[in-house]
C-alpha positions in Angstrom: 27.5 -12.5 -21.4 26.3 -11.9 -17.8 23.0 -10.2 -19.0 22.0 -13.4 -20.7 21.9 -15.2 -17.3 19.4 -12.7 -15.8 15.9 -14.0 -15.2 13.9 -12.6 -18.1 10.8 -12.2 -15.9 12.0 -10.6 -12.6 14.5 -8.3 -14.4 12.2 -7.2 -17.2 11.6 -3.5 -17.7 8.0 -3.6 -16.6 8.9 -5.5 -13.4 11.7 -3.1 -12.5 9.4 -0.1 -13.0 6.8 -1.8 -10.8 9.3 -2.4 -8.0 10.4 1.3 -8.2 6.8 2.6 -7.9 5.9 0.0 -5.2 9.0 1.1 -3.2 7.9 4.8 -3.4 4.5 3.9 -2.2 5.8 2.0 0.8 8.0 5.0 1.7 4.8 7.2 1.4 2.8 5.0 3.8 5.7 4.8 6.3 6.0 8.6 6.4 2.3 9.3 6.8 1.8 11.8 9.6 4.9 13.7 8.9 3.2 16.2 6.7 -0.1 18.0 6.0 -3.1 15.7 5.4 -3.9 17.3 2.0 -0.3 16.8 0.9 -0.6 13.1 2.0 -3.8 12.7 0.0 -2.2 14.4 -3.0 0.7 12.0 -3.0 -1.8 9.1 -2.7 -3.7 10.5 -5.6 -0.6 10.4 -7.8 0.9 7.1 -6.6 -2.2 4.9 -6.7 -2.9 5.2 -10.5 0.8 4.6 -11.2 0.8 1.4 -9.1 -2.4 0.2 -10.9 -0.9 0.9 -14.3 2.4 -0.8 -13.5 0.7 -3.8 -12.0 -1.6 -4.2 -15.0 1.3 -4.6 -17.4 3.3 -7.1 -15.5 4.3 -10.2 -17.4 2.0 -13.3 -17.1 3.7 -16.5 -16.0 2.9 -19.6 -14.0 3.7 -20.0 -10.3 6.4 -22.6 -9.5 4.8 -23.2 -6.0 8.2 -24.3 -4.8 8.9 -21.3 -2.6 7.5 -20.6 0.9 7.5 -16.8 1.1 8.2 -15.0 4.3 5.7 -12.4 5.6 7.6 -9.4 6.7 4.8 -6.9 7.7 3.5 -8.0 11.1 0.1 -7.3 12.7 1.8 -4.7 14.9 3.3 -2.9 11.9 0.0 -3.0 10.0 -2.0 -1.7 13.0 0.4 1.1 13.7 0.5 2.4 10.1 -3.3 2.1 9.7 -4.1 3.8 13.0 -1.8 6.7 12.2 -3.5 7.4 8.9 -7.0 6.9 10.4 -6.2 9.4 13.1 -5.0 11.9 10.6 -8.1 11.6 8.4 -10.5 11.5 11.3 -14.2 11.3 10.3 -13.1 11.5 6.6 -11.5 8.1 6.8 -14.8 6.2 6.3 -16.6 6.3 3.0 -19.6 4.6 1.5 -18.6 1.5 -0.6 -20.4 0.7 -3.8 -18.1 -2.0 -5.2 -18.3 -4.7 -2.5 -19.5 -8.2 -3.1 -21.2 -8.2 0.3 -23.6 -5.4 -0.8 -25.9 -7.9 -2.4 -26.6 -9.4 1.0 -26.9 -6.1 2.9 -29.9 -3.8 3.2 -27.8 -1.0 4.7 -25.0 1.0 3.1 -21.6 -0.5 3.6 -18.7 1.6 4.7 -15.0 1.2 3.9 -11.9 2.9 5.2 -9.3 4.8 3.3 -6.6 4.0 5.8 -7.4 0.3 5.7 -7.3 0.3 1.9 -3.9 2.1 1.8 -2.4 -0.2 4.5 -3.8 -3.4 2.8 -2.0 -2.3 -0.4 1.2 -1.5 1.6 1.2 -4.9 3.3 1.3 -6.8 0.0 3.8 -4.4 -1.7 6.2 -4.4 1.3 6.2 -8.1 1.5 6.9 -8.3 -2.2 9.7 -5.7 -2.2 11.5 -7.3 0.8 11.3 -10.7 -0.9 12.5 -9.2 -4.2 15.5 -7.7 -2.5 16.8 -11.1 -1.4 18.2 -11.5 -4.9 17.2 -15.2 -5.4 15.5 -15.6 -8.8 13.1 -18.2 -7.6 12.0 -16.2 -4.5 11.7 -13.0 -6.6 9.6 -14.7 -9.2 7.3 -16.4 -6.7 6.9 -13.1 -4.8 6.0 -11.3 -8.0 3.5 -14.0 -8.9 1.9 -13.8 -5.5 1.7 -10.0 -5.6 0.1 -10.1 -9.1 -2.5 -12.7 -7.9 -3.3 -10.5 -4.9 -3.6 -7.5 -7.1 -6.2 -9.3 -9.4 -8.1 -10.8 -6.5 -7.9 -8.4 -3.6 -6.0 -5.1 -3.4 -6.5 -3.9 -7.0 -10.2 -3.3 -6.2 -9.3 -1.7 -2.9 -6.9 0.6 -4.8 -9.5 1.9 -7.2 -12.1 2.2 -4.4 -9.8 4.1 -2.2 -8.8 6.4 -5.0 -12.4 7.3 -5.7 -12.8 8.4 -2.0 -9.5 10.3 -2.1 -10.5 12.1 -5.2 -13.7 13.2 -3.6 -11.9 14.5 -0.5 -9.2 16.4 -2.4 -11.8 18.4 -4.3 -14.1 19.0 -1.4 -14.1 21.7 1.3 -13.1 19.3 4.0 -11.3 21.0 6.9 -8.7 18.4 8.0 -7.2 20.6 10.6 -10.2 20.0 12.8 -9.9 16.2 12.6 -6.2 15.5 13.2 -5.7 13.3 16.2 -2.1 13.2 17.1 -0.7 9.8 18.4 -0.5 9.5 22.2 2.8 9.0 24.0 1.9 5.4 24.5 1.2 4.9 20.8 4.5 6.6 19.9 6.3 4.3 22.4 4.7 1.2 20.7 6.0 2.3 17.3 7.7 -0.6 15.4 11.5 -0.5 15.8 12.1 -0.1 12.1 10.0 3.1 12.1 11.6 4.8 15.1 14.5 6.5 13.1 12.3 7.2 10.1 9.8 9.3 12.0 12.6 11.3 13.6 13.8 12.5 10.2 12.6 15.4 8.2 10.6 14.5 5.1 11.8 16.2 1.9 
């Protein structure tokens, strides 16, 4: 049967569910700025725990180390998306970090950025999804392994740290309307090509 030929890792139930949630998260980041800031934060509040849960139950397996994975999210893409969210959050973008290895070497409080955390997560998930869509089992499996490794070592901690800050903002009296900085005409003209059509569409 055809189903017996499917890769048992990349087509497993947990992986498919992770791909679905990761794809929704990427759409969320790409549409940031098209809706109210509190609505944006509310979506992040719901998506981030789902991503963490789905990533934590992914199957364990060894890397083949035979595939060179392409990086799809460029520095221009990253900077555009991060700056857009940072401008929307204004002074609320920065928060005091308490879970940072550098804290042991610092006498002063360390700050982190919600927009950077969200974009760091996006960068890894978008690269994974676009590799996964290729449909080559070896590429898909190596992309999954890389994403899992980065979750454990890097963006998993950024996710929970950012969620803590987002929770605090949602249940605060923050007035986001006084902090919104709309992108300039120059920034809009420098928008990555693949985002041009997206930001001209209404968000459901």
